[in-house]
Predicted model as a PDB file, atoms N, CA, C, CB and O in Angstrom, pLDDT in the B-factor column:
MODEL        1                                                                  
ATOM      1  N   UNK A   1       0.830  -1.187   0.000  1.00 48.00           N  
ATOM      2  CA  UNK A   1       0.000   0.000   0.000  1.00 48.00           C  
ATOM      3  C   UNK A   1       0.870   1.245   0.000  1.00 48.00           C  
ATOM      4  CB  UNK A   1      -0.942   0.001   1.204  1.00 48.00           C  
ATOM      5  O   UNK A   1       1.982   1.258   0.528  1.00 48.00           O  
ATOM      6  N   UNK A   2       0.334   2.274  -0.601  1.00 54.00           N  
ATOM      7  CA  UNK A   2       1.056   3.540  -0.630  1.00 54.00           C  
ATOM      8  C   UNK A   2       0.930   4.241   0.714  1.00 54.00           C  
ATOM      9  CB  UNK A   2       0.529   4.444  -1.760  1.00 54.00           C  
ATOM     10  O   UNK A   2      -0.123   4.184   1.350  1.00 54.00           O  
ATOM     11  N   UNK A   3       1.998   4.902   1.152  1.00 57.00           N  
ATOM     12  CA  UNK A   3       1.917   5.613   2.433  1.00 57.00           C  
ATOM     13  C   UNK A   3       0.930   6.778   2.333  1.00 57.00           C  
ATOM     14  CB  UNK A   3       3.316   6.130   2.861  1.00 57.00           C  
ATOM     15  O   UNK A   3       0.788   7.405   1.283  1.00 57.00           O  
ATOM     16  N   UNK A   4       0.264   7.046   3.429  1.00 58.00           N  
ATOM     17  CA  UNK A   4      -0.688   8.154   3.442  1.00 58.00           C  
ATOM     18  C   UNK A   4       0.051   9.472   3.598  1.00 58.00           C  
ATOM     19  CB  UNK A   4      -1.720   7.979   4.575  1.00 58.00           C  
ATOM     20  O   UNK A   4       1.115   9.534   4.214  1.00 58.00           O  
ATOM     21  N   UNK A   5      -0.506  10.489   3.052  1.00 58.00           N  
ATOM     22  CA  UNK A   5       0.118  11.802   3.117  1.00 58.00           C  
ATOM     23  C   UNK A   5      -0.128  12.432   4.479  1.00 58.00           C  
ATOM     24  CB  UNK A   5      -0.412  12.711   1.999  1.00 58.00           C  
ATOM     25  O   UNK A   5      -1.184  12.246   5.083  1.00 58.00           O  
ATOM     26  N   UNK A   6       0.839  13.164   4.943  1.00 62.00           N  
ATOM     27  CA  UNK A   6       0.687  13.873   6.221  1.00 62.00           C  
ATOM     28  C   UNK A   6      -0.241  15.066   6.078  1.00 62.00           C  
ATOM     29  CB  UNK A   6       2.049  14.334   6.747  1.00 62.00           C  
ATOM     30  O   UNK A   6      -0.900  15.471   7.035  1.00 62.00           O  
ATOM     31  N   UNK A   7      -0.286  15.617   4.893  1.00 58.00           N  
ATOM     32  CA  UNK A   7      -1.104  16.797   4.644  1.00 58.00           C  
ATOM     33  C   UNK A   7      -2.460  16.354   4.102  1.00 58.00           C  
ATOM     34  CB  UNK A   7      -0.399  17.768   3.654  1.00 58.00           C  
ATOM     35  O   UNK A   7      -2.521  15.587   3.141  1.00 58.00           O  
ATOM     36  N   UNK A   8      -3.544  16.831   4.706  1.00 61.00           N  
ATOM     37  CA  UNK A   8      -4.853  16.446   4.178  1.00 61.00           C  
ATOM     38  C   UNK A   8      -5.088  17.065   2.805  1.00 61.00           C  
ATOM     39  CB  UNK A   8      -5.968  16.869   5.145  1.00 61.00           C  
ATOM     40  O   UNK A   8      -4.604  18.158   2.512  1.00 61.00           O  
ATOM     41  N   UNK A   9      -5.832  16.357   1.974  1.00 65.00           N  
ATOM     42  CA  UNK A   9      -6.110  16.841   0.623  1.00 65.00           C  
ATOM     43  C   UNK A   9      -7.133  17.949   0.676  1.00 65.00           C  
ATOM     44  CB  UNK A   9      -6.603  15.702  -0.281  1.00 65.00           C  
ATOM     45  O   UNK A   9      -8.068  17.922   1.476  1.00 65.00           O  
ATOM     46  N   UNK A  10      -6.940  18.934  -0.199  1.00 65.00           N  
ATOM     47  CA  UNK A  10      -7.902  20.027  -0.279  1.00 65.00           C  
ATOM     48  C   UNK A  10      -9.123  19.564  -1.054  1.00 65.00           C  
ATOM     49  CB  UNK A  10      -7.273  21.276  -0.944  1.00 65.00           C  
ATOM     50  O   UNK A  10      -9.039  18.708  -1.935  1.00 65.00           O  
ATOM     51  N   UNK A  11     -10.245  20.144  -0.708  1.00 68.00           N  
ATOM     52  CA  UNK A  11     -11.476  19.822  -1.415  1.00 68.00           C  
ATOM     53  C   UNK A  11     -12.177  21.109  -1.815  1.00 68.00           C  
ATOM     54  CB  UNK A  11     -12.402  18.943  -0.546  1.00 68.00           C  
ATOM     55  O   UNK A  11     -11.867  22.183  -1.300  1.00 68.00           O  
ATOM     56  N   UNK A  12     -13.096  20.996  -2.710  1.00 72.00           N  
ATOM     57  CA  UNK A  12     -13.912  22.142  -3.107  1.00 72.00           C  
ATOM     58  C   UNK A  12     -13.129  23.165  -3.900  1.00 72.00           C  
ATOM     59  CB  UNK A  12     -14.506  22.797  -1.894  1.00 72.00           C  
ATOM     60  O   UNK A  12     -12.292  22.821  -4.735  1.00 72.00           O  
ATOM     61  N   UNK A  13     -13.409  24.423  -3.629  1.00 73.00           N  
ATOM     62  CA  UNK A  13     -12.806  25.522  -4.383  1.00 73.00           C  
ATOM     63  C   UNK A  13     -11.304  25.617  -4.162  1.00 73.00           C  
ATOM     64  CB  UNK A  13     -13.458  26.832  -4.003  1.00 73.00           C  
ATOM     65  O   UNK A  13     -10.580  26.072  -5.047  1.00 73.00           O  
ATOM     66  N   UNK A  14     -10.828  25.202  -3.009  1.00 76.00           N  
ATOM     67  CA  UNK A  14      -9.393  25.284  -2.714  1.00 76.00           C  
ATOM     68  C   UNK A  14      -8.577  24.403  -3.649  1.00 76.00           C  
ATOM     69  CB  UNK A  14      -9.126  24.884  -1.265  1.00 76.00           C  
ATOM     70  O   UNK A  14      -7.384  24.646  -3.833  1.00 76.00           O  
ATOM     71  N   UNK A  15      -9.188  23.397  -4.237  1.00 83.00           N  
ATOM     72  CA  UNK A  15      -8.474  22.516  -5.160  1.00 83.00           C  
ATOM     73  C   UNK A  15      -8.079  23.258  -6.426  1.00 83.00           C  
ATOM     74  CB  UNK A  15      -9.330  21.300  -5.511  1.00 83.00           C  
ATOM     75  O   UNK A  15      -6.970  23.082  -6.931  1.00 83.00           O  
ATOM     76  N   UNK A  16      -8.980  24.084  -6.939  1.00 90.00           N  
ATOM     77  CA  UNK A  16      -8.749  24.766  -8.212  1.00 90.00           C  
ATOM     78  C   UNK A  16      -8.316  26.219  -8.055  1.00 90.00           C  
ATOM     79  CB  UNK A  16      -9.993  24.709  -9.042  1.00 90.00           C  
ATOM     80  O   UNK A  16      -7.999  26.871  -9.050  1.00 90.00           O  
ATOM     81  N   UNK A  17      -8.296  26.735  -6.845  1.00 92.00           N  
ATOM     82  CA  UNK A  17      -7.980  28.141  -6.631  1.00 92.00           C  
ATOM     83  C   UNK A  17      -6.610  28.553  -7.189  1.00 92.00           C  
ATOM     84  CB  UNK A  17      -8.033  28.444  -5.162  1.00 92.00           C  
ATOM     85  O   UNK A  17      -6.537  29.588  -7.852  1.00 92.00           O  
ATOM     86  N   UNK A  18      -5.533  27.813  -6.961  1.00 93.00           N  
ATOM     87  CA  UNK A  18      -4.244  28.238  -7.525  1.00 93.00           C  
ATOM     88  C   UNK A  18      -4.258  28.325  -9.048  1.00 93.00           C  
ATOM     89  CB  UNK A  18      -3.154  27.283  -7.090  1.00 93.00           C  
ATOM     90  O   UNK A  18      -3.677  29.243  -9.626  1.00 93.00           O  
ATOM     91  N   UNK A  19      -4.916  27.379  -9.690  1.00 94.00           N  
ATOM     92  CA  UNK A  19      -4.985  27.377 -11.147  1.00 94.00           C  
ATOM     93  C   UNK A  19      -5.796  28.563 -11.672  1.00 94.00           C  
ATOM     94  CB  UNK A  19      -5.593  26.069 -11.642  1.00 94.00           C  
ATOM     95  O   UNK A  19      -5.401  29.211 -12.642  1.00 94.00           O  
ATOM     96  N   UNK A  20      -6.910  28.836 -11.039  1.00 95.00           N  
ATOM     97  CA  UNK A  20      -7.760  29.955 -11.457  1.00 95.00           C  
ATOM     98  C   UNK A  20      -7.029  31.280 -11.274  1.00 95.00           C  
ATOM     99  CB  UNK A  20      -9.080  29.962 -10.660  1.00 95.00           C  
ATOM    100  O   UNK A  20      -7.075  32.138 -12.155  1.00 95.00           O  
ATOM    101  N   UNK A  21      -6.359  31.455 -10.144  1.00 95.00           N  
ATOM    102  CA  UNK A  21      -5.616  32.692  -9.894  1.00 95.00           C  
ATOM    103  C   UNK A  21      -4.485  32.849 -10.900  1.00 95.00           C  
ATOM    104  CB  UNK A  21      -5.056  32.709  -8.461  1.00 95.00           C  
ATOM    105  O   UNK A  21      -4.256  33.950 -11.400  1.00 95.00           O  
ATOM    106  N   UNK A  22      -3.778  31.772 -11.205  1.00 96.00           N  
ATOM    107  CA  UNK A  22      -2.673  31.840 -12.160  1.00 96.00           C  
ATOM    108  C   UNK A  22      -3.168  32.212 -13.554  1.00 96.00           C  
ATOM    109  CB  UNK A  22      -1.931  30.504 -12.208  1.00 96.00           C  
ATOM    110  O   UNK A  22      -2.545  33.037 -14.222  1.00 96.00           O  
ATOM    111  N   UNK A  23      -4.259  31.629 -14.002  1.00 96.00           N  
ATOM    112  CA  UNK A  23      -4.783  31.931 -15.338  1.00 96.00           C  
ATOM    113  C   UNK A  23      -5.261  33.376 -15.407  1.00 96.00           C  
ATOM    114  CB  UNK A  23      -5.934  30.969 -15.703  1.00 96.00           C  
ATOM    115  O   UNK A  23      -4.998  34.070 -16.389  1.00 96.00           O  
ATOM    116  N   UNK A  24      -5.960  33.832 -14.375  1.00 96.00           N  
ATOM    117  CA  UNK A  24      -6.414  35.228 -14.358  1.00 96.00           C  
ATOM    118  C   UNK A  24      -5.232  36.191 -14.373  1.00 96.00           C  
ATOM    119  CB  UNK A  24      -7.288  35.493 -13.124  1.00 96.00           C  
ATOM    120  O   UNK A  24      -5.263  37.198 -15.080  1.00 96.00           O  
ATOM    121  N   UNK A  25      -4.199  35.891 -13.605  1.00 96.00           N  
ATOM    122  CA  UNK A  25      -3.013  36.750 -13.580  1.00 96.00           C  
ATOM    123  C   UNK A  25      -2.335  36.768 -14.943  1.00 96.00           C  
ATOM    124  CB  UNK A  25      -2.023  36.276 -12.502  1.00 96.00           C  
ATOM    125  O   UNK A  25      -1.880  37.820 -15.391  1.00 96.00           O  
ATOM    126  N   UNK A  26      -2.261  35.627 -15.604  1.00 96.00           N  
ATOM    127  CA  UNK A  26      -1.633  35.563 -16.922  1.00 96.00           C  
ATOM    128  C   UNK A  26      -2.396  36.403 -17.943  1.00 96.00           C  
ATOM    129  CB  UNK A  26      -1.547  34.112 -17.397  1.00 96.00           C  
ATOM    130  O   UNK A  26      -1.793  37.135 -18.729  1.00 96.00           O  
ATOM    131  N   UNK A  27      -3.712  36.295 -17.928  1.00 96.00           N  
ATOM    132  CA  UNK A  27      -4.523  37.051 -18.885  1.00 96.00           C  
ATOM    133  C   UNK A  27      -4.390  38.551 -18.622  1.00 96.00           C  
ATOM    134  CB  UNK A  27      -6.007  36.618 -18.803  1.00 96.00           C  
ATOM    135  O   UNK A  27      -4.220  39.336 -19.555  1.00 96.00           O  
ATOM    136  N   UNK A  28      -4.467  38.945 -17.358  1.00 96.00           N  
ATOM    137  CA  UNK A  28      -4.366  40.368 -17.024  1.00 96.00           C  
ATOM    138  C   UNK A  28      -3.009  40.952 -17.396  1.00 96.00           C  
ATOM    139  CB  UNK A  28      -4.621  40.575 -15.542  1.00 96.00           C  
ATOM    140  O   UNK A  28      -2.932  42.053 -17.942  1.00 96.00           O  
ATOM    141  N   UNK A  29      -1.946  40.223 -17.104  1.00 95.00           N  
ATOM    142  CA  UNK A  29      -0.602  40.731 -17.413  1.00 95.00           C  
ATOM    143  C   UNK A  29      -0.391  40.807 -18.921  1.00 95.00           C  
ATOM    144  CB  UNK A  29       0.480  39.835 -16.770  1.00 95.00           C  
ATOM    145  O   UNK A  29       0.185  41.773 -19.421  1.00 95.00           O  
ATOM    146  N   UNK A  30      -0.849  39.806 -19.635  1.00 95.00           N  
ATOM    147  CA  UNK A  30      -0.681  39.840 -21.092  1.00 95.00           C  
ATOM    148  C   UNK A  30      -1.418  41.033 -21.700  1.00 95.00           C  
ATOM    149  CB  UNK A  30      -1.188  38.530 -21.722  1.00 95.00           C  
ATOM    150  O   UNK A  30      -0.884  41.726 -22.565  1.00 95.00           O  
ATOM    151  N   UNK A  31      -2.637  41.263 -21.244  1.00 95.00           N  
ATOM    152  CA  UNK A  31      -3.400  42.412 -21.755  1.00 95.00           C  
ATOM    153  C   UNK A  31      -2.760  43.730 -21.347  1.00 95.00           C  
ATOM    154  CB  UNK A  31      -4.845  42.362 -21.250  1.00 95.00           C  
ATOM    155  O   UNK A  31      -2.715  44.672 -22.138  1.00 95.00           O  
ATOM    156  N   UNK A  32      -2.268  43.801 -20.126  1.00 95.00           N  
ATOM    157  CA  UNK A  32      -1.639  45.027 -19.647  1.00 95.00           C  
ATOM    158  C   UNK A  32      -0.349  45.330 -20.403  1.00 95.00           C  
ATOM    159  CB  UNK A  32      -1.354  44.923 -18.155  1.00 95.00           C  
ATOM    160  O   UNK A  32      -0.101  46.474 -20.783  1.00 95.00           O  
ATOM    161  N   UNK A  33       0.462  44.312 -20.619  1.00 94.00           N  
ATOM    162  CA  UNK A  33       1.733  44.518 -21.326  1.00 94.00           C  
ATOM    163  C   UNK A  33       1.481  44.940 -22.772  1.00 94.00           C  
ATOM    164  CB  UNK A  33       2.592  43.232 -21.288  1.00 94.00           C  
ATOM    165  O   UNK A  33       2.152  45.839 -23.280  1.00 94.00           O  
ATOM    166  N   UNK A  34       0.527  44.304 -23.434  1.00 94.00           N  
ATOM    167  CA  UNK A  34       0.256  44.679 -24.825  1.00 94.00           C  
ATOM    168  C   UNK A  34      -0.408  46.044 -24.924  1.00 94.00           C  
ATOM    169  CB  UNK A  34      -0.622  43.632 -25.491  1.00 94.00           C  
ATOM    170  O   UNK A  34      -0.266  46.720 -25.943  1.00 94.00           O  
ATOM    171  N   UNK A  35      -1.135  46.469 -23.886  1.00 95.00           N  
ATOM    172  CA  UNK A  35      -1.750  47.796 -23.907  1.00 95.00           C  
ATOM    173  C   UNK A  35      -0.721  48.893 -23.634  1.00 95.00           C  
ATOM    174  CB  UNK A  35      -2.880  47.872 -22.878  1.00 95.00           C  
ATOM    175  O   UNK A  35      -0.774  49.963 -24.240  1.00 95.00           O  
ATOM    176  N   UNK A  36       0.207  48.626 -22.727  1.00 95.00           N  
ATOM    177  CA  UNK A  36       1.208  49.637 -22.390  1.00 95.00           C  
ATOM    178  C   UNK A  36       2.298  49.753 -23.455  1.00 95.00           C  
ATOM    179  CB  UNK A  36       1.837  49.313 -21.048  1.00 95.00           C  
ATOM    180  O   UNK A  36       2.778  50.850 -23.738  1.00 95.00           O  
ATOM    181  N   UNK A  37       2.681  48.641 -24.032  1.00 94.00           N  
ATOM    182  CA  UNK A  37       3.732  48.615 -25.049  1.00 94.00           C  
ATOM    183  C   UNK A  37       3.212  47.889 -26.290  1.00 94.00           C  
ATOM    184  CB  UNK A  37       5.021  47.925 -24.503  1.00 94.00           C  
ATOM    185  O   UNK A  37       3.478  46.699 -26.461  1.00 94.00           O  
ATOM    186  N   UNK A  38       2.480  48.583 -27.152  1.00 93.00           N  
ATOM    187  CA  UNK A  38       1.874  47.904 -28.314  1.00 93.00           C  
ATOM    188  C   UNK A  38       2.895  47.380 -29.331  1.00 93.00           C  
ATOM    189  CB  UNK A  38       0.931  48.851 -29.014  1.00 93.00           C  
ATOM    190  O   UNK A  38       2.590  46.448 -30.075  1.00 93.00           O  
ATOM    191  N   UNK A  39       4.087  47.955 -29.376  1.00 94.00           N  
ATOM    192  CA  UNK A  39       5.095  47.505 -30.337  1.00 94.00           C  
ATOM    193  C   UNK A  39       5.929  46.328 -29.828  1.00 94.00           C  
ATOM    194  CB  UNK A  39       6.011  48.652 -30.685  1.00 94.00           C  
ATOM    195  O   UNK A  39       6.771  45.799 -30.554  1.00 94.00           O  
ATOM    196  N   UNK A  40       5.697  45.927 -28.604  1.00 92.00           N  
ATOM    197  CA  UNK A  40       6.457  44.829 -28.016  1.00 92.00           C  
ATOM    198  C   UNK A  40       6.029  43.498 -28.638  1.00 92.00           C  
ATOM    199  CB  UNK A  40       6.266  44.795 -26.482  1.00 92.00           C  
ATOM    200  O   UNK A  40       4.864  43.313 -28.993  1.00 92.00           O  
ATOM    201  N   UNK A  41       6.960  42.600 -28.762  1.00 93.00           N  
ATOM    202  CA  UNK A  41       6.676  41.283 -29.337  1.00 93.00           C  
ATOM    203  C   UNK A  41       5.651  40.527 -28.479  1.00 93.00           C  
ATOM    204  CB  UNK A  41       7.981  40.459 -29.467  1.00 93.00           C  
ATOM    205  O   UNK A  41       5.644  40.636 -27.253  1.00 93.00           O  
ATOM    206  N   UNK A  42       4.806  39.775 -29.140  1.00 91.00           N  
ATOM    207  CA  UNK A  42       3.814  38.995 -28.401  1.00 91.00           C  
ATOM    208  C   UNK A  42       4.478  37.895 -27.583  1.00 91.00           C  
ATOM    209  CB  UNK A  42       2.790  38.387 -29.361  1.00 91.00           C  
ATOM    210  O   UNK A  42       3.926  37.460 -26.572  1.00 91.00           O  
ATOM    211  N   UNK A  43       5.650  37.442 -28.004  1.00 94.00           N  
ATOM    212  CA  UNK A  43       6.375  36.427 -27.237  1.00 94.00           C  
ATOM    213  C   UNK A  43       6.879  36.981 -25.918  1.00 94.00           C  
ATOM    214  CB  UNK A  43       7.542  35.883 -28.046  1.00 94.00           C  
ATOM    215  O   UNK A  43       6.888  36.277 -24.909  1.00 94.00           O  
ATOM    216  N   UNK A  44       7.297  38.233 -25.920  1.00 94.00           N  
ATOM    217  CA  UNK A  44       7.753  38.864 -24.673  1.00 94.00           C  
ATOM    218  C   UNK A  44       6.575  39.001 -23.712  1.00 94.00           C  
ATOM    219  CB  UNK A  44       8.394  40.258 -24.954  1.00 94.00           C  
ATOM    220  O   UNK A  44       6.715  38.742 -22.517  1.00 94.00           O  
ATOM    221  N   UNK A  45       5.424  39.404 -24.225  1.00 93.00           N  
ATOM    222  CA  UNK A  45       4.226  39.514 -23.395  1.00 93.00           C  
ATOM    223  C   UNK A  45       3.834  38.143 -22.846  1.00 93.00           C  
ATOM    224  CB  UNK A  45       3.059  40.125 -24.203  1.00 93.00           C  
ATOM    225  O   UNK A  45       3.423  38.029 -21.691  1.00 93.00           O  
ATOM    226  N   UNK A  46       3.959  37.111 -23.667  1.00 94.00           N  
ATOM    227  CA  UNK A  46       3.627  35.757 -23.238  1.00 94.00           C  
ATOM    228  C   UNK A  46       4.556  35.279 -22.129  1.00 94.00           C  
ATOM    229  CB  UNK A  46       3.692  34.799 -24.419  1.00 94.00           C  
ATOM    230  O   UNK A  46       4.101  34.698 -21.144  1.00 94.00           O  
ATOM    231  N   UNK A  47       5.845  35.520 -22.283  1.00 95.00           N  
ATOM    232  CA  UNK A  47       6.815  35.087 -21.271  1.00 95.00           C  
ATOM    233  C   UNK A  47       6.600  35.853 -19.966  1.00 95.00           C  
ATOM    234  CB  UNK A  47       8.263  35.290 -21.781  1.00 95.00           C  
ATOM    235  O   UNK A  47       6.691  35.271 -18.885  1.00 95.00           O  
ATOM    236  N   UNK A  48       6.317  37.144 -20.058  1.00 95.00           N  
ATOM    237  CA  UNK A  48       6.038  37.927 -18.853  1.00 95.00           C  
ATOM    238  C   UNK A  48       4.785  37.404 -18.155  1.00 95.00           C  
ATOM    239  CB  UNK A  48       5.871  39.421 -19.203  1.00 95.00           C  
ATOM    240  O   UNK A  48       4.762  37.270 -16.932  1.00 95.00           O  
ATOM    241  N   UNK A  49       3.751  37.110 -18.928  1.00 96.00           N  
ATOM    242  CA  UNK A  49       2.513  36.582 -18.348  1.00 96.00           C  
ATOM    243  C   UNK A  49       2.745  35.207 -17.723  1.00 96.00           C  
ATOM    244  CB  UNK A  49       1.414  36.496 -19.420  1.00 96.00           C  
ATOM    245  O   UNK A  49       2.181  34.896 -16.675  1.00 96.00           O  
ATOM    246  N   UNK A  50       3.565  34.396 -18.359  1.00 96.00           N  
ATOM    247  CA  UNK A  50       3.871  33.075 -17.824  1.00 96.00           C  
ATOM    248  C   UNK A  50       4.595  33.174 -16.487  1.00 96.00           C  
ATOM    249  CB  UNK A  50       4.715  32.284 -18.819  1.00 96.00           C  
ATOM    250  O   UNK A  50       4.293  32.431 -15.553  1.00 96.00           O  
ATOM    251  N   UNK A  51       5.545  34.091 -16.400  1.00 97.00           N  
ATOM    252  CA  UNK A  51       6.292  34.275 -15.149  1.00 97.00           C  
ATOM    253  C   UNK A  51       5.370  34.759 -14.029  1.00 97.00           C  
ATOM    254  CB  UNK A  51       7.447  35.278 -15.354  1.00 97.00           C  
ATOM    255  O   UNK A  51       5.442  34.258 -12.907  1.00 97.00           O  
ATOM    256  N   UNK A  52       4.517  35.719 -14.325  1.00 97.00           N  
ATOM    257  CA  UNK A  52       3.600  36.229 -13.304  1.00 97.00           C  
ATOM    258  C   UNK A  52       2.591  35.159 -12.910  1.00 97.00           C  
ATOM    259  CB  UNK A  52       2.872  37.488 -13.809  1.00 97.00           C  
ATOM    260  O   UNK A  52       2.247  35.045 -11.733  1.00 97.00           O  
ATOM    261  N   UNK A  53       2.118  34.389 -13.851  1.00 96.00           N  
ATOM    262  CA  UNK A  53       1.199  33.298 -13.539  1.00 96.00           C  
ATOM    263  C   UNK A  53       1.831  32.251 -12.639  1.00 96.00           C  
ATOM    264  CB  UNK A  53       0.717  32.648 -14.811  1.00 96.00           C  
ATOM    265  O   UNK A  53       1.180  31.731 -11.734  1.00 96.00           O  
ATOM    266  N   UNK A  54       3.097  31.942 -12.885  1.00 96.00           N  
ATOM    267  CA  UNK A  54       3.800  30.972 -12.053  1.00 96.00           C  
ATOM    268  C   UNK A  54       3.958  31.498 -10.630  1.00 96.00           C  
ATOM    269  CB  UNK A  54       5.172  30.643 -12.655  1.00 96.00           C  
ATOM    270  O   UNK A  54       3.777  30.754  -9.666  1.00 96.00           O  
ATOM    271  N   UNK A  55       4.298  32.784 -10.500  1.00 97.00           N  
ATOM    272  CA  UNK A  55       4.447  33.385  -9.171  1.00 97.00           C  
ATOM    273  C   UNK A  55       3.102  33.404  -8.444  1.00 97.00           C  
ATOM    274  CB  UNK A  55       5.018  34.822  -9.281  1.00 97.00           C  
ATOM    275  O   UNK A  55       3.041  33.134  -7.245  1.00 97.00           O  
ATOM    276  N   UNK A  56       2.035  33.719  -9.162  1.00 96.00           N  
ATOM    277  CA  UNK A  56       0.710  33.737  -8.551  1.00 96.00           C  
ATOM    278  C   UNK A  56       0.310  32.333  -8.095  1.00 96.00           C  
ATOM    279  CB  UNK A  56      -0.331  34.296  -9.538  1.00 96.00           C  
ATOM    280  O   UNK A  56      -0.222  32.171  -6.997  1.00 96.00           O  
ATOM    281  N   UNK A  57       0.557  31.330  -8.917  1.00 96.00           N  
ATOM    282  CA  UNK A  57       0.234  29.947  -8.558  1.00 96.00           C  
ATOM    283  C   UNK A  57       1.011  29.520  -7.314  1.00 96.00           C  
ATOM    284  CB  UNK A  57       0.544  28.995  -9.732  1.00 96.00           C  
ATOM    285  O   UNK A  57       0.446  28.946  -6.384  1.00 96.00           O  
ATOM    286  N   UNK A  58       2.301  29.805  -7.310  1.00 95.00           N  
ATOM    287  CA  UNK A  58       3.129  29.420  -6.167  1.00 95.00           C  
ATOM    288  C   UNK A  58       2.709  30.153  -4.899  1.00 95.00           C  
ATOM    289  CB  UNK A  58       4.598  29.695  -6.463  1.00 95.00           C  
ATOM    290  O   UNK A  58       2.717  29.573  -3.813  1.00 95.00           O  
ATOM    291  N   UNK A  59       2.345  31.420  -5.034  1.00 95.00           N  
ATOM    292  CA  UNK A  59       1.908  32.186  -3.870  1.00 95.00           C  
ATOM    293  C   UNK A  59       0.624  31.645  -3.266  1.00 95.00           C  
ATOM    294  CB  UNK A  59       1.718  33.632  -4.247  1.00 95.00           C  
ATOM    295  O   UNK A  59       0.504  31.546  -2.044  1.00 95.00           O  
ATOM    296  N   UNK A  60      -0.325  31.300  -4.099  1.00 93.00           N  
ATOM    297  CA  UNK A  60      -1.589  30.750  -3.591  1.00 93.00           C  
ATOM    298  C   UNK A  60      -1.360  29.372  -2.985  1.00 93.00           C  
ATOM    299  CB  UNK A  60      -2.645  30.668  -4.717  1.00 93.00           C  
ATOM    300  O   UNK A  60      -1.936  29.053  -1.945  1.00 93.00           O  
ATOM    301  N   UNK A  61      -0.529  28.552  -3.619  1.00 92.00           N  
ATOM    302  CA  UNK A  61      -0.208  27.242  -3.058  1.00 92.00           C  
ATOM    303  C   UNK A  61       0.421  27.387  -1.671  1.00 92.00           C  
ATOM    304  CB  UNK A  61       0.740  26.474  -3.997  1.00 92.00           C  
ATOM    305  O   UNK A  61       0.067  26.658  -0.745  1.00 92.00           O  
ATOM    306  N   UNK A  62       1.342  28.316  -1.535  1.00 92.00           N  
ATOM    307  CA  UNK A  62       2.004  28.527  -0.257  1.00 92.00           C  
ATOM    308  C   UNK A  62       1.013  29.016   0.803  1.00 92.00           C  
ATOM    309  CB  UNK A  62       3.149  29.531  -0.415  1.00 92.00           C  
ATOM    310  O   UNK A  62       1.036  28.566   1.949  1.00 92.00           O  
ATOM    311  N   UNK A  63       0.135  29.956   0.391  1.00 91.00           N  
ATOM    312  CA  UNK A  63      -0.872  30.471   1.311  1.00 91.00           C  
ATOM    313  C   UNK A  63      -1.792  29.352   1.798  1.00 91.00           C  
ATOM    314  CB  UNK A  63      -1.692  31.576   0.636  1.00 91.00           C  
ATOM    315  O   UNK A  63      -2.076  29.256   2.992  1.00 91.00           O  
ATOM    316  N   UNK A  64      -2.254  28.515   0.884  1.00 87.00           N  
ATOM    317  CA  UNK A  64      -3.150  27.428   1.273  1.00 87.00           C  
ATOM    318  C   UNK A  64      -2.440  26.393   2.133  1.00 87.00           C  
ATOM    319  CB  UNK A  64      -3.732  26.760   0.039  1.00 87.00           C  
ATOM    320  O   UNK A  64      -3.053  25.818   3.033  1.00 87.00           O  
ATOM    321  N   UNK A  65      -1.165  26.146   1.874  1.00 85.00           N  
ATOM    322  CA  UNK A  65      -0.407  25.193   2.689  1.00 85.00           C  
ATOM    323  C   UNK A  65      -0.235  25.708   4.113  1.00 85.00           C  
ATOM    324  CB  UNK A  65       0.967  24.920   2.059  1.00 85.00           C  
ATOM    325  O   UNK A  65      -0.369  24.952   5.076  1.00 85.00           O  
ATOM    326  N   UNK A  66       0.061  26.999   4.242  1.00 85.00           N  
ATOM    327  CA  UNK A  66       0.202  27.566   5.591  1.00 85.00           C  
ATOM    328  C   UNK A  66      -1.132  27.591   6.317  1.00 85.00           C  
ATOM    329  CB  UNK A  66       0.783  28.984   5.521  1.00 85.00           C  
ATOM    330  O   UNK A  66      -1.202  27.306   7.512  1.00 85.00           O  
ATOM    331  N   UNK A  67      -2.185  27.929   5.595  1.00 80.00           N  
ATOM    332  CA  UNK A  67      -3.505  27.957   6.209  1.00 80.00           C  
ATOM    333  C   UNK A  67      -3.934  26.575   6.647  1.00 80.00           C  
ATOM    334  CB  UNK A  67      -4.525  28.537   5.251  1.00 80.00           C  
ATOM    335  O   UNK A  67      -4.548  26.417   7.703  1.00 80.00           O  
ATOM    336  N   UNK A  68      -3.618  25.575   5.847  1.00 74.00           N  
ATOM    337  CA  UNK A  68      -3.958  24.204   6.203  1.00 74.00           C  
ATOM    338  C   UNK A  68      -3.167  23.669   7.364  1.00 74.00           C  
ATOM    339  CB  UNK A  68      -3.762  23.320   5.040  1.00 74.00           C  
ATOM    340  O   UNK A  68      -3.665  22.832   8.116  1.00 74.00           O  
ATOM    341  N   UNK A  69      -1.934  24.135   7.530  1.00 71.00           N  
ATOM    342  CA  UNK A  69      -1.088  23.675   8.634  1.00 71.00           C  
ATOM    343  C   UNK A  69      -1.593  24.206   9.973  1.00 71.00           C  
ATOM    344  CB  UNK A  69       0.367  24.111   8.410  1.00 71.00           C  
ATOM    345  O   UNK A  69      -1.460  23.539  10.999  1.00 71.00           O  
ATOM    346  N   UNK A  70      -2.173  25.411   9.961  1.00 67.00           N  
ATOM    347  CA  UNK A  70      -2.645  26.012  11.210  1.00 67.00           C  
ATOM    348  C   UNK A  70      -3.935  25.388  11.702  1.00 67.00           C  
ATOM    349  CB  UNK A  70      -2.841  27.493  11.030  1.00 67.00           C  
ATOM    350  O   UNK A  70      -4.268  25.500  12.882  1.00 67.00           O  
ATOM    351  N   UNK A  71      -4.657  24.739  10.822  1.00 63.00           N  
ATOM    352  CA  UNK A  71      -5.926  24.124  11.235  1.00 63.00           C  
ATOM    353  C   UNK A  71      -5.677  22.793  11.910  1.00 63.00           C  
ATOM    354  CB  UNK A  71      -6.861  23.936  10.031  1.00 63.00           C  
ATOM    355  O   UNK A  71      -4.743  22.075  11.554  1.00 63.00           O  
ATOM    356  N   UNK A  72      -6.512  22.460  12.886  1.00 56.00           N  
ATOM    357  CA  UNK A  72      -6.312  21.180  13.591  1.00 56.00           C  
ATOM    358  C   UNK A  72      -6.690  19.983  12.751  1.00 56.00           C  
ATOM    359  CB  UNK A  72      -7.113  21.157  14.867  1.00 56.00           C  
ATOM    360  O   UNK A  72      -6.576  18.847  13.209  1.00 56.00           O  
TER     361      UNK A  72                                                      
ENDMDL                                                                          
END                                                                             
């Protein structure tokens, strides 16, 4: 049998929250970058949006992990 995880699994909205926040951040940053710098390459806007989305995903994951650790 596989060992059980020490951390309880998230359920409900908390399961998809990091993904939703990351996608929203990516869309907003891409639109903002293309609006502020219209002559900028779309690849640069994509890479910037990808980086911000990754940071947003990691931040929400960390927040949920800390919140879950404090609960009994």
